[in-house]
All heavy atoms as an XYZ file, in Angstrom:
994
protein
N      15.958     56.720      2.925
C      14.708     56.110      2.525
C      14.960     54.806      1.754
O      14.267     53.840      1.956
C      13.916     57.118      1.690
C      12.532     56.660      1.406
S      11.606     56.700      2.958
C      10.003     56.818      2.353
N      15.975     54.789      0.910
C      16.313     53.611      0.128
C      16.731     52.450      1.047
O      16.376     51.303      0.789
C      17.426     53.952     -0.871
C      17.829     52.783     -1.709
N      16.974     52.227     -2.622
C      18.979     52.076     -1.757
C      17.590     51.212     -3.204
N      18.814     51.105     -2.693
N      17.425     52.732      2.117
C      17.854     51.704      3.067
C      16.637     51.055      3.716
O      16.577     49.837      3.856
C      18.806     52.303      4.130
C      19.111     51.278      5.207
C      20.084     52.797      3.480
N      15.624     51.848      4.092
C      14.416     51.290      4.689
C      13.706     50.352      3.716
O      13.202     49.299      4.109
C      13.461     52.402      5.106
C      13.878     53.076      6.376
C      12.808     54.024      6.811
N      13.228     54.732      7.995
C      12.642     55.795      8.462
N      11.586     56.299      7.836
N      13.077     56.378      9.547
N      13.647     50.694      2.449
C      13.004     49.841      1.450
C      13.728     48.513      1.343
O      13.105     47.450      1.272
C      12.984     50.524      0.083
O      12.207     51.690      0.132
N      15.040     48.551      1.339
C      15.831     47.325      1.266
C      15.607     46.451      2.495
O      15.511     45.234      2.399
C      17.318     47.652      1.126
S      17.734     48.326     -0.481
N      15.516     47.074      3.651
C      15.272     46.326      4.890
C      13.919     45.641      4.825
O      13.776     44.477      5.191
C      15.393     47.261      6.119
C      14.891     46.563      7.370
C      16.824     47.720      6.295
N      12.875     46.344      4.345
C      11.547     45.740      4.250
C      11.529     44.586      3.249
O      10.918     43.553      3.494
C      10.499     46.789      3.857
C      10.072     47.601      5.045
C      10.364     48.905      5.294
C       9.306     47.153      6.152
N       9.833     49.297      6.483
C       9.165     48.226      7.042
C       8.719     45.932      6.488
C       8.473     48.130      8.237
C       8.020     45.849      7.675
C       7.906     46.936      8.528
N      12.205     44.726      2.133
C      12.264     43.659      1.134
C      12.978     42.446      1.731
O      12.533     41.304      1.601
C      12.959     44.144     -0.161
C      13.250     42.975     -1.080
C      12.100     45.186     -0.850
N      14.088     42.671      2.412
C      14.837     41.580      3.031
C      13.992     40.897      4.114
O      13.959     39.678      4.201
C      16.152     42.114      3.632
C      17.059     41.079      4.281
C      17.440     40.006      3.269
C      18.308     41.746      4.829
N      13.294     41.673      4.928
C      12.441     41.111      5.983
C      11.329     40.265      5.375
O      11.033     39.161      5.856
C      11.859     42.217      6.847
N      10.698     40.734      4.314
C       9.622     39.979      3.659
C      10.164     38.669      3.084
O       9.529     37.618      3.178
C       8.978     40.819      2.563
N      11.351     38.711      2.511
C      11.984     37.520      1.951
C      12.257     36.495      3.050
O      11.981     35.320      2.901
C      13.277     37.896      1.221
C      14.002     36.706      0.651
C      13.523     36.064     -0.472
C      15.152     36.234      1.258
C      14.182     34.969     -0.992
C      15.818     35.150      0.740
C      15.336     34.509     -0.384
N      12.781     36.942      4.178
C      13.101     36.041      5.287
C      11.848     35.415      5.881
O      11.856     34.265      6.298
C      13.893     36.779      6.373
S      15.573     37.173      5.836
N      10.751     36.149      5.927
C       9.501     35.606      6.451
C       8.934     34.582      5.481
O       8.427     33.538      5.884
C       8.480     36.743      6.709
C       7.096     36.187      6.978
C       8.960     37.609      7.864
N       9.022     34.804      4.192
C       8.468     33.897      3.194
C       9.315     32.642      3.027
O       8.803     31.577      2.718
C       8.343     34.609      1.843
N      10.596     32.710      3.240
C      11.507     31.600      2.999
C      11.189     30.362      3.817
O      11.129     29.269      3.262
C      12.957     32.050      3.245
C      14.042     31.058      2.852
C      13.927     30.719      1.374
C      15.401     31.636      3.153
N      10.946     30.431      5.126
C      10.648     29.207      5.868
C       9.434     28.468      5.339
O       9.436     27.251      5.261
C      10.437     29.688      7.304
C      11.202     30.967      7.389
C      11.075     31.582      6.022
N       8.388     29.143      4.965
C       7.202     28.489      4.419
C       7.495     27.779      3.114
O       7.019     26.699      2.846
N       8.324     28.376      2.286
C       8.706     27.762      1.019
C       9.497     26.501      1.260
O       9.273     25.475      0.630
C       9.537     28.761      0.177
O       8.759     29.933      0.002
C       9.903     28.170     -1.160
N      10.430     26.521      2.184
C      11.246     25.344      2.489
C      10.371     24.204      3.000
O      10.559     23.054      2.624
C      12.325     25.698      3.515
N       9.409     24.493      3.846
C       8.538     23.450      4.378
C       7.731     22.801      3.269
O       7.590     21.584      3.228
C       7.611     24.026      5.444
N       7.207     23.601      2.347
C       6.442     23.023      1.239
C       7.335     22.139      0.386
O       6.933     21.078     -0.028
C       5.821     24.138      0.398
C       4.573     24.730      1.013
C       3.844     25.607      0.016
N       4.637     26.718     -0.480
C       4.763     27.883      0.115
N       4.158     28.109      1.263
N       5.485     28.846     -0.415
N       8.545     22.549      0.118
C       9.457     21.760     -0.697
C       9.754     20.426     -0.035
O       9.729     19.393     -0.682
C      10.771     22.532     -0.932
O      10.448     23.758     -1.582
C      11.734     21.741     -1.786
N      10.016     20.409      1.270
C      10.321     19.173      1.965
C       9.138     18.215      1.921
O       9.302     17.043      1.681
C      10.712     19.463      3.413
C      12.088     20.046      3.548
C      12.481     20.287      4.992
O      11.627     20.108      5.878
O      13.627     20.652      5.220
N       7.931     18.689      2.147
C       6.784     17.804      2.170
C       6.431     17.298      0.783
O       5.884     16.227      0.657
C       5.603     18.507      2.823
C       5.835     18.700      4.301
C       4.608     19.183      5.025
O       3.581     19.460      4.429
N       4.712     19.291      6.325
N       6.744     18.021     -0.247
C       6.439     17.587     -1.601
C       7.504     16.657     -2.165
O       7.327     16.093     -3.213
C       6.287     18.803     -2.510
C       5.068     19.632     -2.176
C       5.015     20.913     -2.982
O       5.934     21.247     -3.702
N       3.935     21.648     -2.836
N       8.615     16.481     -1.471
C       9.720     15.706     -2.012
C       9.394     14.228     -2.158
O      10.127     13.516     -2.812
C      10.972     15.890     -1.147
O      10.769     15.311      0.124
N       8.310     13.715     -1.569
C       7.939     12.325     -1.738
C       7.722     11.958     -3.189
O       7.956     10.821     -3.594
N       7.310     12.914     -4.012
C       7.103     12.656     -5.442
C       8.409     12.256     -6.125
O       8.387     11.519     -7.113
C       6.512     13.887     -6.113
N       9.529     12.697     -5.591
C      10.829     12.336     -6.162
C      11.113     10.837     -6.049
O      11.970     10.317     -6.751
C      11.960     13.093     -5.461
C      11.873     14.591     -5.658
O      11.216     15.034     -6.633
O      12.444     15.324     -4.836
N      10.412     10.152     -5.167
C      10.685      8.741     -4.906
C       9.583      7.823     -5.408
O       9.559      6.638     -5.062
C      10.930      8.539     -3.402
C      12.027      9.451     -2.919
C      11.741     10.568     -2.141
C      13.348      9.236     -3.301
C      12.748     11.431     -1.738
C      14.352     10.097     -2.894
C      14.048     11.193     -2.110
O      15.045     12.046     -1.722
N       8.694      8.336     -6.237
C       7.618      7.514     -6.798
C       8.218      6.405     -7.649
O       9.237      6.581     -8.312
C       6.676      8.374     -7.637
N       7.584      5.244     -7.587
C       8.026      4.101     -8.372
C       8.083      2.851     -7.516
O       7.629      2.825     -6.375
N       8.654      1.817     -8.091
C       8.740      0.525     -7.423
C      10.154      0.323     -6.881
O      11.137      0.510     -7.597
C       8.380     -0.590     -8.392
C       8.227     -1.933     -7.747
C       7.737     -2.964     -8.739
O       8.027     -2.888     -9.928
N       6.990     -3.938     -8.266
N      10.230     -0.063     -5.604
C      11.482     -0.295     -4.906
C      11.482     -1.747     -4.423
O      10.533     -2.175     -3.776
C      11.599      0.650     -3.712
C      11.596      2.094     -4.093
C      10.514      2.863     -4.429
C      12.721      2.957     -4.191
N      10.901      4.135     -4.714
C      12.257      4.219     -4.571
C      14.091      2.781     -3.965
C      13.110      5.295     -4.753
C      14.936      3.854     -4.139
C      14.448      5.101     -4.538
N      12.516     -2.502     -4.743
C      12.559     -3.907     -4.345
C      13.833     -4.198     -3.566
O      14.878     -3.587     -3.795
C      12.492     -4.838     -5.569
O      13.593     -4.560     -6.428
C      11.194     -4.654     -6.327
N      13.714     -5.147     -2.646
C      14.871     -5.533     -1.849
C      14.507     -6.619     -0.859
O      13.681     -7.484     -1.145
N      15.110     -6.528      0.335
C      14.917     -7.550      1.352
C      14.701     -6.928      2.719
O      15.041     -5.767      2.945
C      16.145     -8.484      1.430
O      17.307     -7.706      1.730
C      16.352     -9.239      0.123
N      14.140     -7.724      3.623
C      13.967     -7.328      5.016
C      14.601     -8.398      5.887
O      14.768     -9.544      5.466
C      12.495     -7.135      5.375
C      11.692     -8.412      5.368
C      11.024     -8.953      4.306
C      11.501     -9.309      6.467
N      10.428    -10.131      4.672
C      10.706    -10.374      5.999
C      11.920     -9.335      7.786
C      10.326    -11.437      6.811
C      11.539    -10.384      8.597
C      10.747    -11.420      8.108
N      14.953     -8.028      7.119
C      15.410     -9.002      8.105
C      14.995     -8.542      9.488
O      14.562     -7.422      9.688
C      16.912     -9.253      8.015
C      17.745     -8.024      8.280
O      17.278     -7.101      8.977
O      18.881     -7.969      7.797
N      15.126     -9.428     10.411
C      14.714     -9.174     11.794
C      14.408    -10.517     12.408
O      15.299    -11.326     12.602
N      13.155    -10.812     12.629
C      12.764    -12.127     13.131
C      12.485    -13.035     11.935
O      11.395    -13.535     11.742
C      11.517    -12.013     14.010
O      10.437    -11.556     13.223
N      13.472    -13.208     11.121
C      13.362    -13.926      9.868
C      13.902    -13.030      8.764
O      14.588    -12.039      9.030
N      13.570    -13.371      7.534
C      13.989    -12.543      6.403
C      13.113    -12.885      5.206
O      12.413    -13.899      5.199
C      15.468    -12.767      6.066
O      15.672    -14.107      5.677
N      13.165    -12.031      4.215
C      12.380    -12.262      3.007
C      12.501    -11.105      2.052
O      13.318    -10.190      2.249
N      11.685    -11.131      1.034
C      11.681    -10.065      0.035
C      10.752     -8.941      0.487
O       9.749     -9.185      1.163
C      11.225    -10.605     -1.320
C      12.216    -11.601     -1.882
O      13.418    -11.474     -1.688
N      11.718    -12.610     -2.557
N      11.100     -7.735      0.081
C      10.328     -6.555      0.460
C      10.202     -5.667     -0.763
O      11.201     -5.332     -1.399
C      11.052     -5.798      1.584
C      10.285     -4.634      2.127
C       9.314     -4.827      3.093
C      10.537     -3.349      1.687
C       8.601     -3.744      3.611
C       9.843     -2.266      2.187
C       8.872     -2.464      3.153
N       8.976     -5.322     -1.112
C       8.724     -4.442     -2.250
C       7.880     -3.268     -1.772
O       6.856     -3.454     -1.124
C       7.996     -5.200     -3.349
C       7.774     -4.391     -4.606
C       7.141     -5.228     -5.696
O       7.831     -6.113     -6.238
O       5.951     -4.998     -5.991
N       8.332     -2.068     -2.095
C       7.638     -0.840     -1.723
C       7.297     -0.093     -3.002
O       8.179      0.162     -3.825
C       8.551      0.015     -0.838
C       8.082      1.415     -0.483
C       6.852      1.360      0.423
C       9.205      2.183      0.202
N       6.025      0.228     -3.179
C       5.587      1.005     -4.331
C       5.055      2.337     -3.829
O       4.166      2.367     -2.976
C       4.496      0.263     -5.124
O       5.013     -1.024     -5.512
C       4.084      1.049     -6.354
N       5.616      3.429     -4.330
C       5.194      4.771     -3.944
C       4.622      5.485     -5.157
O       5.131      5.329     -6.274
C       6.373      5.568     -3.391
C       7.012      5.014     -2.126
C       8.294      5.778     -1.802
C       6.035      5.084     -0.967
N       3.562      6.270     -4.933
C       2.942      7.029     -6.016
C       2.318      8.303     -5.458
O       2.101      8.424     -4.254
C       1.875      6.182     -6.711
C       0.782      5.708     -5.762
C      -0.090      4.611     -6.344
O       0.307      3.961     -7.323
O      -1.186      4.409     -5.802
N       2.035      9.218     -6.348
C       1.392     10.461     -5.943
C      -0.084     10.174     -5.654
O      -0.774      9.561     -6.454
C       1.518     11.511     -7.044
C       1.008     12.869     -6.633
C       1.305     13.906     -7.687
C       0.829     15.268     -7.210
N       1.184     16.323     -8.141
N      -0.540     10.611     -4.482
C      -1.934     10.406     -4.086
C      -2.830     11.452     -4.741
O      -2.364     12.507     -5.181
C      -2.060     10.489     -2.566
N      -4.120     11.174     -4.784
C      -5.086     12.106     -5.368
C      -5.084     13.452     -4.653
O      -5.333     14.477     -5.256
C      -6.492     11.498     -5.333
C      -6.648     10.317     -6.253
C      -8.029      9.715     -6.153
C      -8.115      8.485     -7.033
N      -9.400      7.816     -6.921
N      -4.788     13.435     -3.354
C      -4.770     14.684     -2.581
C      -3.458     15.442     -2.715
O      -3.252     16.458     -2.064
C      -5.078     14.415     -1.109
C      -3.982     13.612     -0.412
O      -2.948     13.282     -1.041
O      -4.155     13.310      0.785
N      -2.542     14.944     -3.555
C      -1.265     15.608     -3.767
C      -0.154     15.083     -2.890
O       1.015     15.387     -3.107
N      -0.474     14.275     -1.887
C       0.536     13.677     -1.009
C       1.143     12.447     -1.663
O       1.158     12.306     -2.884
N       1.607     11.547     -0.846
C       2.197     10.301     -1.326
C       1.383      9.130     -0.795
O       0.953      9.130      0.352
C       3.658     10.174     -0.847
O       4.384     11.330     -1.266
C       4.327      8.943     -1.438
N       1.156      8.136     -1.650
C       0.458      6.906     -1.282
C       1.372      5.749     -1.645
O       2.390      5.935     -2.313
C      -0.869      6.804     -2.020
N       0.986      4.551     -1.226
C       1.813      3.415     -1.594
C       1.299      2.106     -1.045
O       0.235      2.038     -0.416
N       2.081      1.061     -1.286
C       1.751     -0.274     -0.814
C       3.038     -1.073     -0.667
O       4.095     -0.681     -1.177
C       0.780     -0.967     -1.758
C       1.307     -1.150     -3.165
C       0.257     -1.730     -4.090
C       0.792     -1.793     -5.512
N      -0.204     -2.298     -6.434
N       2.937     -2.181      0.060
C       4.062     -3.090      0.233
C       3.646     -4.490     -0.193
O       2.462     -4.844     -0.134
C       4.574     -3.119      1.699
C       5.140     -1.778      2.111
C       3.487     -3.575      2.655
N       4.618     -5.270     -0.609
C       4.453     -6.702     -0.858
C       5.619     -7.370     -0.143
O       6.790     -7.038     -0.396
C       4.473     -7.006     -2.348
N       5.298     -8.297      0.774
C       6.310     -8.873      1.659
C       6.210    -10.388      1.642
O       5.098    -10.936      1.694
C       6.123     -8.346      3.102
C       7.207     -8.876      4.018
C       6.089     -6.823      3.126
N       7.356    -11.069      1.573
C       7.373    -12.515      1.726
C       7.884    -12.842      3.128
O       8.835    -12.229      3.614
C       8.266    -13.209      0.673
O       9.619    -12.795      0.833
C       7.813    -12.889     -0.743
N       7.185    -13.785      3.796
C       7.573    -14.219      5.141
C       7.415    -15.733      5.235
O       6.723    -16.346      4.409
C       6.708    -13.569      6.243
O       5.423    -14.174      6.258
C       6.576    -12.074      6.039
N       7.984    -16.329      6.278
C       7.813    -17.760      6.523
C       6.388    -18.071      6.968
O       5.911    -19.184      6.807
C       8.817    -18.236      7.567
C      10.246    -18.173      7.068
C      11.262    -18.527      8.137
O      10.868    -18.937      9.255
O      12.461    -18.391      7.862
N       5.681    -17.085      7.548
C       4.308    -17.283      7.998
C       3.287    -17.044      6.888
O       2.096    -17.241      7.089
C       3.982    -16.336      9.170
C       4.750    -16.630     10.437
C       6.189    -16.126     10.378
O       6.481    -15.129      9.736
N       7.085    -16.843     11.038
N       3.732    -16.576      5.729
C       2.848    -16.313      4.601
C       3.180    -14.980      3.960
O       3.653    -14.059      4.631
N       2.985    -14.884      2.684
C       3.248    -13.650      1.949
C       2.027    -12.747      2.041
O       0.906    -13.220      2.192
C       3.560    -13.963      0.492
C       4.743    -14.911      0.362
O       5.554    -15.026      1.269
N       4.830    -15.596     -0.745
N       2.250    -11.446      1.948
C       1.125    -10.522      2.019
C       1.405     -9.233      1.269
O       2.553     -8.919      0.967
C       0.747    -10.217      3.471
C       1.780     -9.426      4.253
C       1.819     -8.033      4.196
C       2.706    -10.068      5.056
C       2.760     -7.313      4.911
C       3.641     -9.352      5.787
C       3.665     -7.978      5.717
O       4.586     -7.250      6.427
N       0.317     -8.524      0.964
C       0.380     -7.168      0.429
C      -0.473     -6.290      1.336
O      -1.414     -6.768      1.968
C      -0.146     -7.081     -1.015
O      -1.511     -7.476     -1.026
C       0.667     -7.958     -1.957
N      -0.115     -5.007      1.404
C      -0.884     -4.071      2.227
C      -0.725     -2.665      1.683
O       0.350     -2.291      1.177
C      -0.413     -4.119      3.681
N      -1.790     -1.884      1.773
C      -1.738     -0.468      1.418
C      -1.182      0.322      2.594
O      -1.500      0.026      3.755
C      -3.140      0.063      1.086
C      -3.687     -0.523     -0.201
O      -2.891     -0.837     -1.108
O      -4.922     -0.671     -0.294
N      -0.370      1.327      2.293
C       0.128      2.200      3.341
C      -1.027      3.042      3.874
O      -1.778      3.630      3.098
C       1.241      3.105      2.811
C       2.501      2.398      2.307
C       3.497      3.425      1.766
C       3.139      1.551      3.383
N      -1.191      3.085      5.195
C      -2.220      3.926      5.826
C      -1.739      5.363      5.885
O      -2.503      6.287      5.653
C      -2.517      3.469      7.257
C      -3.295      2.216      7.381
C      -3.772      1.939      8.804
C      -2.812      2.353      9.892
N      -3.236      2.006     11.242
N      -0.502      5.532      6.265
C       0.107      6.860      6.336
C       1.455      6.789      5.652
O       2.126      5.761      5.694
C       0.312      7.326      7.792
O       1.263      6.461      8.431
C      -0.988      7.343      8.574
N       1.838      7.873      5.026
C       3.181      7.990      4.454
C       3.507      9.472      4.364
O       2.688     10.270      3.914
C       3.306      7.288      3.077
C       2.330      7.843      2.076
C       4.724      7.357      2.549
N       4.683      9.827      4.847
C       5.099     11.222      4.758
C       6.609     11.289      4.561
O       7.345     10.383      4.956
C       4.678     12.003      6.001
O       5.328     11.502      7.144
N       7.009     12.366      3.928
C       8.423     12.620      3.670
C       8.811     13.961      4.261
O       8.053     14.929      4.196
C       8.699     12.661      2.163
C       8.891     11.319      1.543
C       7.805     10.585      1.099
C      10.159     10.786      1.397
C       7.975      9.350      0.523
C      10.338      9.541      0.822
C       9.250      8.818      0.374
N      10.002     14.010      4.807
C      10.679     15.251      5.155
C      12.037     15.143      4.486
O      12.861     14.316      4.888
C      10.824     15.417      6.681
O       9.520     15.415      7.257
C      11.525     16.723      7.010
N      12.196     15.906      3.416
C      13.395     15.795      2.561
C      13.477     14.348      2.074
O      12.532     13.871      1.457
C      14.632     16.258      3.305
N      14.562     13.630      2.359
C      14.723     12.259      1.860
C      14.371     11.204      2.911
O      14.672     10.037      2.742
C      16.147     12.041      1.365
C      17.171     12.077      2.486
O      16.981     12.732      3.509
N      18.284     11.396      2.291
N      13.698     11.596      3.985
C      13.339     10.659      5.063
C      11.836     10.382      5.030
O      11.027     11.285      5.034
C      13.754     11.219      6.413
C      15.264     11.420      6.485
C      15.738     11.647      7.887
C      17.220     11.908      7.952
N      18.048     10.890      7.402
N      11.498      9.092      4.998
C      10.111      8.668      4.931
C       9.699      7.995      6.233
O      10.478      7.250      6.823
C       9.928      7.658      3.795
C       8.505      7.127      3.677
S       8.351      5.656      2.632
C       8.938      4.375      3.747
N       8.472      8.245      6.656
C       7.834      7.455      7.701
C       6.502      6.984      7.139
O       5.851      7.696      6.370
C       7.602      8.266      9.000
O       6.815      9.418      8.692
C       8.910      8.685      9.620
N       6.118      5.762      7.493
C       4.873      5.191      6.975
C       4.365      4.128      7.945
O       5.129      3.593      8.749
C       5.107      4.579      5.594
N       3.078      3.832      7.839
C       2.478      2.735      8.602
C       1.512      1.975      7.707
O       0.986      2.514      6.741
C       1.698      3.227      9.844
O       0.649      4.087      9.419
C       2.603      3.955     10.823
N       1.317      0.698      8.042
C       0.281     -0.098      7.384
C      -0.239     -1.156      8.348
O       0.453     -1.559      9.289
C       0.776     -0.734      6.078
C       1.909     -1.744      6.191
C       1.641     -3.094      6.414
C       3.228     -1.355      6.040
C       2.671     -4.027      6.477
C       4.259     -2.277      6.101
C       3.968     -3.615      6.321
O       4.990     -4.539      6.399
N      -1.489     -1.576      8.134
C      -2.079     -2.645      8.927
C      -1.396     -3.959      8.558
O      -1.196     -4.246      7.370
C      -3.588     -2.753      8.675
C      -4.360     -1.578      9.244
O      -3.878     -0.933     10.200
O      -5.464     -1.293      8.725
N      -1.047     -4.747      9.572
C      -0.355     -6.021      9.361
C      -1.379     -7.108      9.037
O      -2.148     -7.515      9.910
C       0.444     -6.374     10.615
C       1.292     -7.597     10.494
C       2.176     -7.766      9.438
C       1.215     -8.592     11.457
C       2.978     -8.894      9.337
C       2.013     -9.727     11.373
C       2.893     -9.881     10.307
N      -1.429     -7.584      7.787
C      -2.475     -8.531      7.384
C      -2.445     -9.873      8.124
O      -3.469    -10.535      8.229
C      -2.210     -8.750      5.890
C      -1.438     -7.563      5.452
C      -0.613     -7.165      6.643
N      -1.305    -10.287      8.642
C      -1.216    -11.578      9.316
C      -1.701    -11.528     10.768
O      -1.841    -12.562     11.409
C       0.223    -12.109      9.255
C       0.804    -12.252      7.836
C       2.219    -12.792      7.896
C      -0.082    -13.123      6.959
N      -1.952    -10.324     11.287
C      -2.492    -10.141     12.637
C      -3.297     -8.846     12.657
O      -2.722     -7.765     12.725
C      -1.368    -10.087     13.669
C      -1.882     -9.925     15.090
O      -3.108     -9.720     15.294
O      -1.058     -9.987     16.014
N      -4.626     -8.930     12.592
C      -5.464     -7.724     12.511
C      -5.325     -6.757     13.682
O      -5.735     -5.610     13.581
C      -6.893     -8.281     12.452
C      -6.752     -9.706     12.060
C      -5.413    -10.162     12.518
N      -4.715     -7.184     14.782
C      -4.549     -6.284     15.924
C      -3.232     -5.520     15.880
O      -2.929     -4.754     16.796
C      -4.634     -7.073     17.235
O      -3.512     -7.938     17.365
N      -2.445     -5.712     14.812
C      -1.117     -5.102     14.745
C      -0.951     -4.229     13.504
O      -1.691     -4.351     12.527
C      -0.045     -6.188     14.758
N       0.035     -3.349     13.580
C       0.429     -2.522     12.437
C       1.951     -2.514     12.343
O       2.648     -2.852     13.308
C      -0.110     -1.095     12.567
C       0.513     -0.289     13.689
C      -0.069      1.111     13.806
O      -1.044      1.447     13.103
O       0.459      1.874     14.629
N       2.447     -2.118     11.179
C       3.884     -2.020     10.954
C       4.227     -0.557     10.707
O       3.560      0.120      9.914
C       4.335     -2.886      9.753
C       5.816     -2.702      9.469
C       4.012     -4.356     10.014
N       5.250     -0.075     11.393
C       5.748      1.286     11.187
C       7.083      1.188     10.448
O       7.948      0.388     10.816
C       5.942      1.993     12.523
N       7.225      1.983      9.398
C       8.444      2.021      8.604
C       9.116      3.381      8.760
O       8.436      4.406      8.847
C       8.128      1.825      7.114
C       7.374      0.565      6.707
C       7.025      0.632      5.213
C       8.197     -0.671      7.007
N      10.438      3.384      8.740
C      11.226      4.619      8.689
C      12.386      4.343      7.752
O      13.066      3.322      7.894
C      11.738      5.000     10.074
N      12.596      5.219      6.762
C      13.643      4.972      5.770
C      14.291      6.271      5.325
O      13.675      7.335      5.368
C      13.063      4.251      4.554
N      15.524      6.135      4.883
C      16.264      7.239      4.289
C      16.587      6.858      2.856
O      17.152      5.784      2.605
C      17.561      7.524      5.074
O      17.213      7.834      6.428
C      18.325      8.685      4.466
N      16.221      7.734      1.920
C      16.441      7.502      0.497
C      17.689      8.249      0.051
O      17.865      9.424      0.370
C      15.232      7.986     -0.308
C      14.031      7.093     -0.156
C      13.279      7.106      1.009
C      13.650      6.243     -1.180
C      12.166      6.288      1.163
C      12.545      5.414     -1.042
C      11.807      5.434      0.141
N      18.555      7.557     -0.670
C      19.774      8.130     -1.246
C      19.856      7.677     -2.698
O      20.087      6.493     -2.946
C      21.021      7.665     -0.483
C      21.056      8.048      0.978
C      21.290      9.540      1.205
O      21.840     10.208      0.299
O      20.910     10.030      2.274
N      19.648      8.593     -3.624
C      19.672      8.290     -5.062
C      18.690      7.152     -5.352
O      17.508      7.297     -5.104
C      21.080      7.990     -5.526
N      19.171      6.012     -5.866
C      18.293      4.907     -6.249
C      18.266      3.800     -5.205
O      17.927      2.661     -5.510
C      18.731      4.351     -7.597
N      18.618      4.120     -3.950
C      18.602      3.133     -2.874
C      17.967      3.734     -1.632
O      17.953      4.946     -1.450
C      20.020      2.677     -2.533
C      20.683      1.925     -3.653
C      22.017      1.377     -3.236
C      22.583      0.578     -4.405
N      23.724     -0.202     -4.032
N      17.446      2.860     -0.786
C      16.893      3.297      0.495
C      17.151      2.211      1.526
O      17.196      1.021      1.195
C      15.397      3.571      0.383
N      17.326      2.625      2.760
C      17.512      1.693      3.869
C      16.706      2.211      5.041
O      16.559      3.423      5.224
C      18.984      1.586      4.238
N      16.178      1.273      5.823
C      15.375      1.715      6.950
C      15.096      0.619      7.939
O      15.696     -0.461      7.894
N      14.149      0.919      8.818
C      13.744     -0.017      9.859
C      12.242     -0.243      9.785
O      11.497      0.586      9.274
C      14.100      0.515     11.258
O      13.448      1.764     11.461
C      15.616      0.686     11.408
N      11.824     -1.377     10.321
C      10.400     -1.684     10.453
C      10.151     -2.109     11.898
O      11.043     -2.618     12.577
C       9.950     -2.765      9.480
C      10.646     -4.081      9.665
C      11.806     -4.494      9.073
C      10.231     -5.158     10.522
N      12.138     -5.746      9.512
C      11.190     -6.179     10.396
C       9.155     -5.351     11.372
C      11.095     -7.385     11.091
C       9.063     -6.546     12.075
C      10.026     -7.549     11.924
N       8.940     -1.854     12.348
C       8.583     -2.167     13.723
C       7.143     -2.658     13.776
O       6.229     -1.939     13.381
C       8.739     -0.911     14.594
O       8.316     -1.147     15.915
N       6.940     -3.889     14.240
C       5.598     -4.432     14.435
C       5.140     -4.043     15.836
O       5.866     -4.254     16.815
C       5.616     -5.956     14.291
C       4.266     -6.661     14.431
C       3.365     -6.332     13.252
C       4.457     -8.165     14.554
N       3.947     -3.460     15.925
C       3.435     -2.977     17.215
C       1.918     -3.088     17.224
O       1.297     -3.232     16.159
C       3.864     -1.536     17.439
C       3.314     -0.588     16.387
C       3.901      0.788     16.484
N       3.204      1.692     15.590
C       3.655      2.872     15.235
N       4.798      3.317     15.714
N       2.961      3.636     14.422
N       1.307     -2.998     18.408
C      -0.156     -3.002     18.453
C      -0.713     -1.798     17.694
O      -0.093     -0.732     17.681
C      -0.466     -2.877     19.943
C       0.779     -3.305     20.649
C       1.907     -2.945     19.730
N      -1.886     -1.967     17.078
C      -2.517     -0.846     16.374
C      -2.732      0.305     17.333
O      -3.080      0.100     18.491
C      -3.860     -1.263     15.784
C      -3.745     -1.932     14.459
C      -5.114     -2.161     13.849
C      -4.951     -2.900     12.546
N      -6.237     -3.285     11.985
N      -2.522      1.502     16.837
C      -2.721      2.686     17.653
C      -1.523      3.029     18.522
O      -1.595      3.905     19.367
N      -0.420      2.336     18.342
C       0.773      2.633     19.125
C       1.058      1.534     20.123
O       0.454      0.483     20.120
N       1.976      1.806     20.986
C       2.384      0.801     21.965
C       3.802      0.347     21.694
O       4.441      0.775     20.739
N       4.265     -0.525     22.556
C       5.647     -0.996     22.481
C       5.855     -1.911     21.278
O       4.961     -2.666     20.884
C       6.015     -1.732     23.760
N       7.042     -1.848     20.729
C       7.409     -2.703     19.611
C       7.373     -4.162     20.054
O       7.911     -4.516     21.099
C       8.817     -2.332     19.135
C       9.331     -3.202     18.023
C      10.735     -2.819     17.576
O      10.880     -1.765     16.930
O      11.667     -3.576     17.898
N       6.750     -5.009     19.244
C       6.716     -6.441     19.503
C       7.954     -7.095     18.897
O       8.602     -7.933     19.513
C       5.426     -7.066     18.924
C       5.413     -8.571     19.105
C       4.201     -6.428     19.561
N       8.271     -6.698     17.677
C       9.452     -7.192     16.975
C       9.815     -6.164     15.912
O       8.959     -5.408     15.449
C       9.190     -8.601     16.362
C       8.165     -8.540     15.266
C      10.473     -9.248     15.874
N      11.073     -6.130     15.525
C      11.504     -5.159     14.516
C      12.704     -5.657     13.753
O      13.252     -6.729     14.040
N      13.107     -4.870     12.802
C      14.255     -5.233     11.987
C      14.564     -4.124     11.005
O      14.183     -2.967     11.206
N      15.224     -4.495      9.922
C      15.628     -3.505      8.924
C      15.245     -3.977      7.527
O      14.891     -5.129      7.326
C      17.138     -3.258      9.008
O      17.839     -4.449      8.731
N      15.330     -3.049      6.583
C      15.105     -3.400      5.177
C      15.957     -2.500      4.302
O      16.348     -1.398      4.696
C      13.615     -3.284      4.788
C      13.059     -1.884      4.799
C      13.069     -1.117      3.645
C      12.534     -1.338      5.951
C      12.545      0.171      3.649
C      12.010     -0.051      5.975
C      12.017      0.700      4.816
N      16.274     -3.012      3.128
C      16.982     -2.224      2.106
C      16.276     -2.480      0.783
O      15.813     -3.585      0.508
C      18.461     -2.619      1.968
O      18.557     -4.004      1.656
C      19.232     -2.345      3.255
N      16.173     -1.418     -0.020
C      15.531     -1.516     -1.325
C      16.294     -0.680     -2.347
O      17.007      0.252     -1.982
C      14.047     -1.063     -1.289
C      13.190     -2.038     -0.511
C      13.911      0.330     -0.710
N      16.134     -1.060     -3.590
C      16.682     -0.293     -4.714
C      15.560     -0.018     -5.689
O      14.639     -0.830     -5.841
C      17.771     -1.096     -5.433
O      18.845     -1.361     -4.564
N      15.660      1.106     -6.387
C      14.615      1.457     -7.343
C      14.697      0.541     -8.539
O      15.764      0.311     -9.092
C      14.750      2.916     -7.787
C      13.529      3.384     -8.533
C      13.380      4.859     -8.469
C      12.034      5.270     -9.037
N      11.865      6.688     -9.076
N      13.561      0.008     -8.907
C      13.460     -0.945    -10.008
C      13.403     -0.224    -11.333
O      12.874      0.830    -11.464
C      12.218     -1.803     -9.822
C      12.192     -3.027    -10.670
C      11.066     -3.920    -10.208
C      11.056     -5.180    -11.043
N       9.987     -6.051    -10.697
């Protein structure tokens, strides 16, 4: 009888564990809140600033400030999500209302590196892309 009880406890633990891990991964964006500054390159180069903060809904929100040869801009992130230390995000591209920028980055301690991709809003093929690196300010 004691063996059956142990089996049920172990089974309940194994069923609960995956859900706990998923919640931890999605909440990890809070670990990266703050201001991150660095540079971008691709079809040109410039300064890149990423600000991440906890959203009212408990997720992650943020904004970017970018310098370019065509003009400097700021934009709020439309989407941002984390899985462990990997972030994906999108924002509307202020210099062309028909386009958006998709970001993908990996955070390691006080640094992050990633890629950016300019594409038509709602998806579609990349028009131009490049990379960026930032450090926590």
